[in-house]
Each structure stands twice: as structure tokens, then as C-alpha cells.
C-alpha positions in Angstrom: -20.1 4.1 7.9 -22.7 5.1 10.4 -22.5 4.3 14.0 -25.7 2.1 13.8 -24.0 0.0 11.2 -21.0 -0.3 13.3 -22.8 -1.8 15.9 -24.6 -4.3 13.6 -21.4 -5.6 12.0 -19.2 -5.5 15.4 -22.4 -7.5 16.8 -22.3 -9.9 14.3 -18.6 -10.3 14.1 -18.5 -10.9 18.2 -21.2 -13.5 17.8 -19.3 -15.4 14.7 -16.3 -15.3 16.8 -18.1 -17.1 19.6 -19.3 -19.5 17.6 -16.3 -20.2 16.0 -14.2 -20.8 19.1 -16.7 -22.5 21.3 -18.0 -25.1 18.8 -16.2 -28.6 19.5 -17.3 -29.8 15.9 -14.4 -28.9 14.1 -15.6 -28.7 10.1 -18.6 -26.6 11.3 -16.2 -24.0 13.4 -14.3 -23.7 10.2 -17.0 -22.9 7.9 -18.2 -20.3 10.7 -14.7 -18.6 10.6 -15.3 -18.6 6.7 -18.5 -16.9 7.7 -16.9 -14.5 10.0 -13.9 -13.6 7.5 -16.8 -12.4 4.8 -18.2 -10.2 7.6 -14.9 -8.9 8.1 -14.6 -8.1 4.5 -18.0 -6.4 4.3 -16.8 -4.7 7.4 -13.6 -3.3 5.6 -16.0 -2.5 2.4 -18.1 -0.2 4.3 -14.9 1.7 5.8 -14.4 2.5 2.4 -11.2 0.4 1.9 -12.1 -2.1 -1.4 -8.8 -3.5 -1.4 -8.7 -4.4 2.1 -12.0 -6.2 1.6 -10.7 -8.3 -1.4 -7.7 -9.2 0.5 -9.8 -10.1 3.5 -12.3 -12.2 1.2 -9.2 -14.0 -0.5 -6.3 -14.5 2.0 -8.8 -14.6 5.0 -11.9 -16.2 4.1 -10.8 -18.2 0.7 -7.3 -19.6 1.4 -7.0 -19.6 4.7 -10.7 -21.4 5.4 -9.5 -23.9 2.7 -6.1 -24.5 4.4 -8.1 -25.4 7.8 -10.7 -27.5 5.9 -7.9 -29.3 4.5 -6.4 -30.1 7.8 -9.4 -32.1 8.9 -9.1 -34.4 5.3 -7.5 -37.0 4.3 -4.3 -36.3 2.5 -1.9 -39.1 1.2 -1.4 -41.6 3.8 -2.6 -39.2 6.7 -6.0 -40.4 7.8 -8.6 -38.2 8.2 -8.8 -36.2 11.5 -11.7 -36.8 13.9 -14.5 -34.1 13.2 -15.1 -33.3 17.0 -12.6 -32.0 19.3 -12.5 -34.8 22.4 -9.6 -33.4 24.0 -9.7 -32.6 27.8 -9.0 -29.1 29.1 -7.4 -28.5 32.2 -10.0 -26.7 34.3 -7.7 -25.6 37.3 -5.7 -23.4 34.6 -9.0 -21.7 33.4 -9.5 -18.8 35.8 -5.7 -17.9 35.0 -6.6 -17.7 31.2 -9.9 -15.7 32.0 -8.0 -13.2 34.0 -5.6 -13.1 31.3 -8.3 -11.7 28.8 -9.8 -9.7 31.4 -6.1 -8.0 32.0 -5.6 -7.3 28.3 -9.0 -5.5 28.0 -8.2 -3.3 31.0 -5.0 -2.4 29.7 -6.2 -1.4 26.4 -8.9 0.7 27.8 -6.5 2.6 29.9 -4.1 3.0 26.5 -7.2 4.6 24.5 -8.3 6.3 28.0 -4.7 7.9 27.6 -5.0 8.4 24.0 -8.2 10.4 24.7 -7.2 12.8 27.5 -4.0 13.8 25.5 -6.2 14.8 22.3 -4.3 12.0 20.2 -7.6 10.0 19.4 -10.8 12.1 18.0 -14.1 11.1 18.5 -15.3 12.6 15.1 -15.1 9.2 13.3 -18.3 7.6 15.3 -19.0 5.1 13.0 -14.8 3.6 12.8 -14.5 4.1 17.1 -17.9 2.5 17.4 -15.8 -0.9 16.1 -13.2 -0.6 19.0 -15.2 -2.3 21.8 -16.4 -5.1 19.5 -12.6 -5.5 18.5 -11.5 -5.7 22.0 -14.1 -8.6 22.8 -12.7 -10.5 19.7 -9.4 -10.1 20.9 -10.0 -11.1 24.3 -12.1 -14.4 22.9 -9.2 -15.1 20.5 -6.6 -15.0 23.5 -8.8 -16.6 25.8 -9.6 -19.6 23.3 -5.5 -20.0 22.1 -4.8 -20.5 25.3 -7.5 -22.6 26.4 -7.9 -25.0 23.7 -5.5 -27.8 23.1 -6.6 -29.2 19.8 -4.1 -27.4 17.1 -6.7 -26.8 14.5 -8.9 -24.9 17.3 -5.7 -22.9 18.1 -5.3 -21.9 14.6 -8.8 -20.9 14.6 -8.1 -18.9 17.8 -5.1 -17.3 16.2 -6.7 -16.3 13.0 -9.5 -14.7 15.0 -7.2 -12.6 17.4 -5.5 -11.0 14.0 -8.8 -9.7 12.8 -9.7 -8.4 16.2 -6.2 -6.7 16.1 -6.5 -5.5 12.6 -10.1 -4.0 13.4 -8.7 -2.1 16.6 -5.9 -0.7 14.5 -8.4 0.4 12.0 -10.5 1.8 14.6 -7.6 3.7 16.5 -5.6 4.9 13.7 -8.1 5.2 10.9 -7.6 3.4 7.5 -5.1 5.4 5.8 -3.0 3.8 3.0 -0.1 3.0 5.5 -2.7 1.3 7.9 -4.1 -0.7 4.8 -0.7 -1.8 3.8 0.3 -3.1 7.4 -3.2 -4.7 7.4 -2.6 -6.6 4.1 0.7 -7.9 5.1 -0.9 -9.2 8.4 -3.3 -11.2 6.2 -0.9 -12.5 4.3 1.6 -13.4 7.4 -1.7 -15.2 9.2 -2.4 -17.1 6.0 1.4 -18.1 6.0 1.1 -19.3 9.7 -2.1 -20.9 9.2 -0.7 -23.1 6.6 2.6 -23.9 8.6 0.2 -25.0 11.5 -2.0 -27.2 9.5 1.1 -29.1 8.0 2.3 -29.4 11.3 -0.8 -30.8 12.6 -1.2 -33.1 9.8 2.8 -34.4 10.6 1.9 -34.8 14.1 -1.2 -36.6 13.6 0.5 -38.9 11.2 3.5 -39.8 13.0 2.0 -39.8 16.8 -1.7 -39.8 16.0 -1.9 -36.8 18.2 -3.6 -33.1 17.7 -2.1 -31.8 20.5 1.4 -30.7 21.6 1.2 -31.7 25.1 1.3 -35.2 26.6 -1.0 -36.1 29.3 1.6 -35.5 31.7 2.0 -31.8 30.4 3.5 -29.7 27.6 
């Protein structure tokens, strides 16, 4: 992959991640996530890892996307969820969440600088390393959204976006050898299982308590 193509794909991933995590319309956010996963699949393909591209398209886009959309629909005696997130955020905690994401970025940048100084990280693969800054931004967005949103479906979206950023960062720093590909494929399978369990929890909570969060008005 050339550096210019990496910048195009990385910028597209960051844009889609932001649109997915900031949109209060839940169905539209899920559809944007499916497109995000497809762009991730294209990124793996351009990196020369067709198995990862196929796994991302199947596990990340098709199955995870279907599970998230299923969480919004009607199933048996469970009523349909509202299509828009109407939960109220606690504004006083926002600075702490932003500082947590910023702190993570600083620590990651320091770790990368340490690898460069000790020559454990090569700058030869310009296209692969060009994805690293975009992966860090995607991870920061996922961390912030997971801590900021109260709606469980939006937290599941943040969880999946965060995982994609971690996989992209891993490939950017460690390359895309067979062991790295195997680790990422296992991570995709675990993320799918976690998303399905999260959707089942959301639907059960909505059926029993007519709630979409794990918090009460008084707090967690």
C-alpha cells in the first residue's frame, strides 16, 4: 500500500468512525458502522491480507452489523427500541473523559517514540506506518464514546470501533504476518460474540425495565 492510499483510507475510517459515534439516530449509526467495517475490509485487502479482508467483511460488517440492527427491531414480546438516543449525558464528567482519551494518545505516542529510538520499529513500510496515526484517532474516539454514551447500543458501537482501531494499530506497528493475522481474526470473532451478548442484554433490559442503560437517574 502506498502512503497516499493509506492516508485516504485512514481519513475515511476516522470520518466514518466519528459519524457513527456522534450520530444519535441509532439505525443510521449502525449503517455507518457497517460501511466503516467494509472500509476496514478494503484496508486489509490493500495491505495484502485477503483472509483478514474476508473475515472483516463477514464477521465485522455482515454479522456484527446484523446483530446491532437486530437490537433495534422488534423480537417476540420485546417492543421496538426508539430509533433515536434520548438519554441525557452528565456534562460534569465530560472533561475527565476527554483527558482520558488524550492521555491514552500521549502514552501511545511515547511508546512508539521509544520503539523508534531503540530501532525496534522500522520506517521502511511507509504505507503501513501511515495508518498508525489514524488508528490512534479511531481508538481515542472509541474510548471517549464508550465512556461518554449511556445508551448500550451506542456503547456497543464504540466497543467495535475501538477494537478496529486496536487491530489497525497492531498491524501498523507489528506488520501483517501470519501470527498477527491470526490474532486479529480471533479478536474479530471475540468482538462478534461480545456484540451479540451485548444486544441480548440490551433487549432483555428493555423488556424487563424499559431501559436502555445500566444506570438509574441517581447514578450507576
